[in-house]
C-alpha positions as CSV (number, residue, x, y, z in Angstrom):
1,M,-57.5,104.2,76.2
2,R,-55.3,103.4,73.2
3,N,-55.3,105.7,70.2
4,I,-55.2,102.8,67.8
5,F,-58.3,100.7,67.3
6,R,-59.4,98.1,64.8
7,W,-61.2,99.7,61.9
8,A,-63.6,96.8,61.9
9,A,-64.7,97.7,65.4
10,F,-65.3,101.3,64.3
11,I,-67.5,100.1,61.5
12,A,-69.7,98.2,63.9
13,A,-70.1,101.3,66.1
14,F,-70.6,103.5,63.0
15,A,-73.5,101.3,61.8
16,L,-75.4,102.3,65.0
17,S,-75.0,106.1,64.2
18,S,-77.3,108.0,61.9
19,C,-76.7,110.3,59.0
20,Q,-78.4,113.7,59.3
21,S,-79.6,115.0,56.0
22,S,-81.9,117.5,54.2
23,S,-82.7,118.2,50.6
24,A,-84.7,121.3,49.6
25,Q,-85.8,119.9,46.3
26,Q,-85.8,116.7,44.3
27,I,-84.1,116.8,40.9
28,E,-84.5,113.3,39.5
29,N,-83.4,111.1,42.4
30,F,-79.8,112.3,42.9
31,P,-80.4,112.8,46.7
32,S,-81.5,109.2,47.2
33,K,-78.5,108.0,45.1
34,I,-76.1,110.0,47.4
35,D,-77.9,108.7,50.5
36,S,-77.3,105.2,49.3
37,L,-73.7,105.8,48.3
38,V,-72.6,107.1,51.7
39,K,-74.1,104.1,53.5
40,I,-71.6,101.8,51.8
41,K,-69.1,100.2,54.1
42,N,-66.8,98.6,51.5
43,P,-64.2,99.5,50.3
44,R,-64.4,102.0,53.2
45,S,-66.9,104.0,55.2
46,F,-67.9,107.7,54.7
47,N,-67.3,110.0,57.6
48,G,-68.0,113.5,56.7
49,V,-70.3,116.1,55.2
50,V,-71.8,116.5,51.7
51,F,-73.2,120.0,50.9
52,I,-74.7,121.1,47.6
53,Q,-75.8,124.6,46.8
54,Q,-77.3,126.0,43.6
55,N,-77.8,129.7,42.8
56,G,-77.0,130.5,46.4
57,K,-79.6,128.1,47.9
58,E,-78.9,124.8,49.7
59,I,-80.5,121.9,47.8
60,Y,-78.9,119.0,49.6
61,S,-76.9,118.4,52.8
62,K,-75.8,115.3,54.8
63,A,-73.6,114.7,57.7
64,C,-72.5,111.1,58.5
65,G,-70.3,109.7,61.2
66,Y,-68.3,111.2,64.1
67,S,-66.3,114.4,64.7
68,D,-64.3,112.3,67.2
69,F,-64.2,108.5,67.0
70,K,-63.3,108.2,70.7
71,R,-66.1,110.3,72.1
72,K,-68.6,109.2,69.4
73,S,-69.8,112.8,68.9
74,L,-71.9,113.0,65.8
75,L,-70.8,115.2,62.9
76,K,-73.0,118.3,62.0
77,I,-73.3,120.1,58.7
78,S,-71.8,123.2,60.4
79,D,-68.7,121.4,61.7
80,K,-65.2,122.7,60.8
81,F,-62.8,120.8,58.7
82,S,-59.3,121.4,57.4
83,T,-59.2,122.7,53.8
84,M,-55.9,121.0,53.1
85,S,-54.9,122.1,49.6
86,I,-58.2,123.9,48.9
87,A,-56.4,126.7,50.8
88,K,-54.4,127.4,47.7
89,Q,-57.2,129.2,45.9
90,I,-57.7,131.4,48.9
91,T,-54.1,132.5,48.9
92,A,-54.1,132.9,45.1
93,T,-57.1,135.2,45.4
94,L,-55.4,137.4,48.0
95,I,-52.4,137.7,45.8
96,L,-54.5,138.6,42.8
97,Q,-56.2,141.3,44.8
98,E,-52.7,142.8,45.3
99,V,-52.0,142.4,41.6
100,E,-55.1,144.5,41.0
101,K,-53.6,147.2,43.3
102,Q,-50.3,146.9,41.3
103,K,-48.4,145.8,44.5
104,I,-47.5,142.4,43.0
105,D,-46.4,141.6,39.5
106,L,-47.0,138.0,38.5
107,N,-44.2,137.9,36.0
108,V,-41.3,139.0,38.1
109,P,-39.0,136.6,40.0
110,V,-39.2,135.9,43.7
111,H,-36.1,138.0,44.5
112,T,-37.9,141.1,43.4
113,Y,-39.9,140.9,46.6
114,L,-37.8,138.6,48.9
115,L,-34.5,140.4,48.6
116,D,-32.8,138.4,51.4
117,F,-34.0,135.0,50.1
118,Q,-30.9,132.7,50.0
119,Y,-31.8,130.6,47.0
120,S,-30.3,131.2,43.5
121,W,-33.5,130.0,41.8
122,A,-35.3,133.0,43.3
123,D,-33.8,135.0,40.4
124,S,-35.6,132.9,37.8
125,V,-38.8,131.5,39.4
126,T,-41.8,133.9,39.0
127,V,-44.9,134.5,41.1
128,H,-46.9,133.1,38.2
129,Q,-44.9,129.9,38.3
130,L,-45.4,129.6,42.1
131,L,-49.2,129.8,41.7
132,N,-49.6,127.3,38.9
133,H,-46.9,124.8,40.1
134,T,-44.5,125.3,37.3
135,G,-41.7,126.8,39.4
136,G,-39.9,123.5,39.8
137,L,-39.7,123.6,43.6
138,Y,-39.9,120.4,45.6
139,S,-43.3,119.5,47.1
140,D,-42.8,119.9,50.8
141,V,-39.2,120.8,51.5
142,L,-37.5,124.1,50.6
143,K,-34.2,123.2,48.9
144,P,-31.4,125.2,47.3
145,E,-31.9,123.3,44.0
146,L,-35.0,122.9,41.9
147,K,-36.7,119.7,40.9
148,I,-37.2,120.8,37.3
149,Q,-36.4,123.8,35.2
150,P,-38.9,126.6,35.9
151,G,-41.7,126.9,33.4
152,T,-41.1,123.5,31.7
153,A,-43.7,121.3,33.4
154,F,-46.3,120.9,36.1
155,S,-44.7,119.9,39.5
156,Y,-47.0,120.2,42.5
157,S,-45.5,122.2,45.3
158,N,-46.8,123.2,48.7
159,V,-43.6,125.0,49.3
160,G,-44.3,127.1,46.2
161,Y,-47.4,128.5,47.9
162,S,-45.4,129.1,51.1
163,V,-43.0,131.3,49.1
164,A,-46.0,133.0,47.4
165,G,-47.5,133.6,50.9
166,M,-44.2,135.2,52.1
167,I,-44.5,137.6,49.1
168,L,-48.1,138.4,50.0
169,E,-47.2,139.3,53.6
170,K,-44.2,141.3,52.4
171,Q,-46.1,143.4,49.9
172,T,-49.2,144.0,52.1
173,G,-47.4,144.5,55.3
174,K,-50.0,142.3,57.0
175,K,-50.0,138.8,58.5
176,F,-51.7,136.1,56.5
177,E,-54.0,135.5,59.5
178,D,-55.3,139.1,59.3
179,L,-55.7,138.9,55.5
180,V,-57.7,135.6,55.7
181,T,-59.8,136.9,58.6
182,A,-60.8,140.0,56.6
183,L,-61.5,138.0,53.5
184,F,-63.7,135.5,55.3
185,K,-65.6,138.3,56.9
186,K,-66.2,139.9,53.5
187,V,-67.6,136.6,52.2
188,K,-69.6,136.1,55.4
189,M,-67.9,132.8,56.2
190,A,-68.7,133.0,59.9
191,N,-67.7,129.4,60.6
192,S,-64.3,129.5,58.9
193,F,-61.0,130.9,60.1
194,Y,-57.2,130.9,60.1
195,S,-56.3,128.5,62.9
196,N,-54.7,129.9,66.0
197,E,-54.3,128.6,69.6
198,K,-57.8,129.7,70.6
199,N,-60.0,128.7,67.7
200,S,-58.1,125.5,66.7
201,K,-60.1,123.7,69.3
202,L,-63.2,124.1,67.1
203,L,-61.6,121.9,64.4
204,T,-63.0,118.4,64.1
205,K,-60.5,115.6,64.9
206,G,-58.7,114.2,61.9
207,H,-58.4,110.4,61.6
208,T,-55.8,108.5,59.7
209,I,-57.0,105.2,58.3
210,K,-54.0,102.9,58.1
211,K,-53.4,100.2,55.5
212,D,-53.5,97.5,58.1
213,G,-57.1,98.3,59.0
214,T,-56.4,100.4,62.1
215,F,-56.9,104.1,62.6
216,R,-55.1,106.9,64.5
217,L,-56.9,109.8,66.0
218,N,-54.9,113.0,65.4
219,E,-55.5,115.3,68.4
220,K,-54.2,118.4,66.5
221,I,-52.8,119.5,63.2
222,S,-49.0,119.2,63.0
223,F,-48.7,121.8,60.2
224,K,-46.6,124.9,61.0
225,P,-48.0,128.3,59.9
226,D,-45.5,128.4,57.0
227,Y,-47.7,125.7,55.4
228,Y,-51.0,127.4,56.0
229,F,-50.7,129.4,52.8
230,G,-51.2,126.2,50.7
231,S,-52.2,123.4,52.9
232,Y,-54.4,124.4,55.8
233,L,-57.2,126.7,56.7
234,V,-60.3,125.8,58.7
235,V,-63.7,126.0,57.0
236,S,-67.3,124.5,57.1
237,A,-68.8,123.0,54.0
238,P,-71.6,125.7,53.7
239,D,-68.9,128.4,54.0
240,L,-66.9,126.9,51.1
241,A,-70.1,127.1,49.0
242,K,-70.3,130.8,50.0
243,W,-66.7,131.1,48.9
244,N,-67.5,129.6,45.5
245,E,-70.4,131.9,45.0
246,A,-68.2,135.0,45.7
247,L,-65.1,133.9,43.8
248,H,-66.8,132.7,40.7
249,N,-69.3,135.5,40.4
250,G,-67.2,138.6,40.4
251,K,-67.4,139.5,44.1
252,L,-63.7,139.2,44.9
253,L,-61.8,139.8,41.6
254,K,-62.3,141.9,38.5
255,P,-63.3,139.9,35.4
256,E,-59.9,140.2,33.8
257,T,-58.1,139.1,36.9
258,Y,-60.5,136.1,37.4
259,R,-59.6,135.1,33.8
260,I,-56.0,135.1,34.7
261,M,-56.7,132.8,37.7
262,T,-58.8,130.4,35.6
263,N,-56.8,130.4,32.4
264,Y,-54.1,127.8,32.1
265,T,-50.9,127.0,30.2
266,V,-50.2,123.7,32.0
267,T,-52.2,120.5,32.5
268,N,-52.2,117.7,35.0
269,A,-54.3,114.6,35.7
270,H,-56.3,114.0,38.9
271,Q,-58.5,110.9,39.5
272,V,-61.4,112.9,40.9
273,F,-61.8,114.9,37.7
274,S,-60.7,112.8,34.8
275,E,-58.3,110.1,33.7
276,N,-56.9,112.6,31.3
277,P,-54.9,115.7,32.1
278,I,-56.9,118.9,32.7
279,G,-56.0,122.5,33.1
280,Y,-54.4,124.0,36.2
281,G,-54.8,127.7,36.9
282,Y,-54.0,129.4,40.2
283,G,-55.0,127.0,43.0
284,L,-57.8,125.7,40.7
285,R,-58.2,122.7,38.4
286,I,-60.0,123.7,35.2
287,N,-62.0,120.9,33.5
288,D,-63.2,122.9,30.6
289,K,-62.9,120.2,27.9
290,A,-65.5,118.0,29.6
291,E,-69.2,117.9,28.6
292,I,-69.9,120.0,31.8
293,N,-67.5,122.8,32.6
294,E,-66.0,122.2,36.1
295,I,-63.7,124.2,38.3
296,G,-62.4,123.0,41.7
297,H,-59.7,121.5,43.8
298,T,-59.1,118.6,46.2
299,G,-57.5,118.4,49.6
300,F,-55.9,115.3,51.1
301,H,-53.3,114.6,53.8
302,P,-53.3,111.1,55.3
303,S,-51.0,111.9,58.2
304,E,-53.4,114.8,59.3
305,G,-56.6,112.8,58.6
306,F,-58.6,114.9,56.2
307,T,-60.0,114.5,52.7
308,A,-61.9,117.1,50.8
309,V,-63.1,118.2,47.4
310,N,-64.6,121.6,46.4
311,L,-66.3,121.7,43.0
312,Y,-68.1,124.5,41.1
313,Y,-70.2,124.3,37.9
314,P,-70.5,127.8,36.3
315,K,-73.4,127.0,34.0
316,T,-75.8,126.2,36.8
317,K,-73.9,128.1,39.6
318,T,-73.7,124.8,41.6
319,S,-71.3,124.1,44.4
320,V,-70.5,120.6,45.5
321,V,-68.5,120.4,48.8
322,I,-67.4,117.1,50.4
323,M,-65.3,117.2,53.5
324,E,-64.2,114.2,55.5
325,N,-62.3,114.1,58.8
326,V,-60.7,110.8,57.7
327,A,-57.9,110.1,55.2
328,N,-57.0,106.7,53.9
329,E,-53.4,105.6,53.5
330,N,-54.6,103.4,50.7
331,F,-54.7,106.0,48.0
332,D,-56.7,103.8,45.6
333,I,-59.8,104.4,47.8
334,A,-58.9,107.7,49.3
335,Y,-61.4,109.6,47.1
336,Y,-64.0,106.8,46.8
337,F,-67.0,108.9,47.9
338,E,-65.8,112.1,46.4
339,Q,-65.6,110.4,43.0
340,G,-68.9,108.7,43.6
341,V,-70.9,111.8,44.5
342,R,-69.4,113.7,41.5
343,K,-70.4,110.8,39.1
344,I,-74.0,110.9,40.4
345,L,-74.3,114.6,39.9
346,V,-72.6,114.7,36.5
347,E,-75.0,112.1,35.3
348,S,-78.1,113.8,36.8
349,E,-80.1,116.7,35.4
350,L,-78.9,119.0,38.2
351,L,-75.9,120.3,36.2
352,K,-77.4,120.4,32.8
């Protein structure tokens, strides 16, 4: 059977499937609004999970569509998705835990730890700049030269987190897989893991929605482990809510260290959060000038076939996690449902 099908044909099959949902309480009618939103077929269809938790308790969950378009296996709330760039806050947390142990200094250059690193910029780019994307490295390719002068502007870089991850492994003497495994165990994220040959089979299939209306099923992730530090871990939506609860409520970092993570000196715009630039800390976007304080990050990679957003609202201790195993090459509609769910909730009484 071909791996490329007409998207229209999928929509017809999708219409026959059902969304599985639950809501523990009704606050206004936000559940029914989300229910209606995810049924929309134009400009695209929703294929994923929405999970909302407040004060540690689930208040809404919904799974729509398929974990594998070919086999038509229905998605479940507990299914595993790729974090994409949501992984960055996990790596940043592990590094900050080493900062607390005085094993890593945020303000020293890369060469302090990676003595054999063959790039002259390693003498000037600091760990802090790697974590808040001001190091000037290129996005996905490690090059001898820098894109911009370090510390002068925001320049998003997955490679920067790969370098930060190398420092983490060097200073701890442990593999990233072992660090992630121990951290997830501490947070009781039983359905999440660092991907290896054995457990990678538990990941839902990613699907790339192409501009011409076809889709491609991606049998496996093509990322190499060097990119796991900033672009790929495997999680369930309920586990990400557990992560938020632990990270933002003092269970993983000391208060002063958490403030370092969530303070910012640089801003950047992202369409999910605002039309205007907002703060960027360490692996977290900080929307603290809005009416409702918001912390979070997105994940998106069309060639891998995953889209995600992880939001946390400190005032009401609310987590909003949306994970899709589809990614649309038409970036204008890539975050259509993520933006829509967020808008519904921000306008509701849930976050007030």
